[in-house]
N, C-alpha and C positions, 0 to 999 in steps of 0.2 A: 760403502759410498762415501759417508761422512768422513771416515778415517782418511779416504783417498783426496779430499779437497780441503782437507785442515790446513795444508800449507799456505793457501791463498784465499781462505775463506774470508778472513778480515778484509783484505784487500778489495775482493769482490762485493762484499756486503757494502762498503762505502762507495765503490765505484758505481754499482747497479742502482744504488738508491739515491745518488747524487748526495751522499753524506748525510741524508735525512735520518737513517737508521740510529744515528747517535742521539738526535733530537728525540725520536719515538721511545728510545730506552730511557732516557732521562725523565720524559713525561710519565712513563709507566712507574719509574722509581718514585716519583713524587705522589703517586697514589697510595703508597705504603702508608699504614698508620704508624705514630710514634710508638716504638715497641720498647724502649730502653734497653733492657737486657735481653731483648726477645731474639729469637732465631728465624731466619728466612730460608726457606728452600727454593733455590733457582733451579727449576726443573727443565730439562733440555737445555742446560746452561751453556753448551757449546764451549766457545773460547773465552767465555767468561765476561762478556762486555756488560751484560745486565747485571750480573752479580756486582762489578765494579760500580755500576751506576747506583745499585741499591745500597752498597757500602757507604758510597760517597754521600747518600741522602742523609746519613746520620740517623736513619730510622731503627737500626737494630744493632745489636752487638756482634752477631755472627751470621754470615751468609754461606750455605752450603751449595756449591755449584755441582749439580749433578747431571750426568750425561751417560749413554751408553757407548760414546765414542772415546776410544782410549786416546787417540791422536788429537782430538779436540781439547779434552782435559789437559793433556801434557802442554799444550799452548796456553790454555788458561793458567796453569800452574806458573808458568814463566811470566806471563803478565802480571800475576798477582805479586811475585817477588819482584819485579822490576819496579812496580808501582808502590811497594811498601805495604801491601794490605794482605800479606800472605798469613798474618797472625788472625785476620778476622774474616777472609775469604778462603775457604776449603774446598777441596774437590773431592768428588765421590763418584766412582764408576759403577752405574747402577742402572736396572731396567725400570723405566717410568710405570710400567704395567704390574710391577711387583716390587714395590719400594722396601728397602730392609729397615723399617722404622715401626715402632710401636703406634698404635693409635693416638692422635692428638699430640704429636711431636712439636709441630711447628706453628708459630705465631702467624705466619703469612707464606704463601707460595706464589712465585712468579713464574710464567712460561713465556718466553719471548720467541715467537715465530717456531714454535714446536709442535703444538697440539695436532696440527694437520698431518704430522708425521706419525701419530700413534696409529699402529696396526688396529687397535681398537679403542676408538676415542672415547666410548661410554666407559669402558673399563679404565681408561687412564684418568678421566674425570673422577671416577669412583675412588681410585687410590689417592687422587690429591684430596678429596673430601676426607678420607678416612685418616690421613697423615695430619690434617689441620686440626687444631684445638678448636673448642667451642668458641664462636665469636671470632676465629681466625679469617683472614682475608685472602682471596685468590685474585690474581691480576694476570689476565692473558692478553698478550699483544699478539696480533695475528694479521697476516695479509687479508685483504678483502678485494672487492672489484668496485670500483665506481660505477653508478648507475645513470649519470646524468652527462649529456653531451656538453662540451666536446671531449671532456676528459675520458668517457667510458670508451668509445671506439678507439681512442689513441692508446689507451692502457691495453685493450685486447690486442692491438697490434704488436705493442711493445713485448707483452707476455709469449706471443705466439711466434714473433719474427726476431726480435732484438735480443731479448734476455737469454735465451738458449744459445744463440750463435756467439754473443760477446762473453758470456759466462764460460762456455765450453772452450771458447778460442783462447781466453786469457789462461784458464786452468790447463789447457792442452790435452784434454781428453773429452771424447764424445759421450754425451748422456747424461752426466749429473744435473746441469743446469736445465735441461730439456725436462728432466724429471721434476725439479722444483717448480718449474713454470706450470706444469700440468696439475700439480697438486694445488696451486694457487687457485688456477682457472676452476677446478672441480671441487673445491672446498666449500662448506656451508657458508651461506650468507650470515652477516652478523647476528640477525634476529633467530635464525635456527640454531646458531651456536649457543646463543643466550638461553634458548629453550632446553637445549642438551644439558647446559650447566646446571639449570634448575632441576631438570629430571634426575641429575646426579645427587640431588639432596639439599642444594642451596636454596633457601626460601626466595631469594631475590638475586637477579643478575641484571646491572645496567651496562649499557655499553654506549661509547661515543666514537664517530668517525674522526680519522686524522688525515691530513693531507689529501683533502677531496674524496675520501672514501677508500684510498689505497690501503689503509691499514684501519683497524678497529682495536679499541682497547675495552676489554670486558672487565667488570669488577664484581665480584660476589662475595658475600660474607656467610660463612657456616653459622647455623642456629647456635644460640648460646646454650640451649638444653634440648 
């Protein structure tokens, strides 16, 4: 499915979020620690926008944009070359539930709008914990659901009626954006996601809402020892 929507994925991200997705990614990148020569794994990196934000923050030397969609990564590769960051932003096609890295490889891991697509969320969070070095930081940016009026009912209507029709209409295929809307509506609330991140081995996990609760940013740090 993601290979099939790769061609218009960026356009629809910006259109459906009213361009707020750029701001959300920049905010997530600012949560990265100053790593110097460090290496960041951008898991579920898609077409590379969060990788570019992380690289542009100057927090680390190298960003690995990792995804299981070949077509998404092909577009990320083009984007990296066009922006002159292909020396510091690298692509890797791999499964987030079975990452091809030794324990403790990365100084930080980012996941932008991807954890809700894991077939097994707890296994995915466990893999992230495994490949982080002790003291490494996890930043998860994910859609949430506002709980207060008037935004809450308006957002529910948008997810059910507007997003699927507009997304599938622009894309020219029935189904993909209906799926994405359903995953947002059914996904864990931010506090439950924070609990599951802690259950994966992180001692603490803090989170904050963005844009009235449409998005939540979670930050967790792996124990030093």
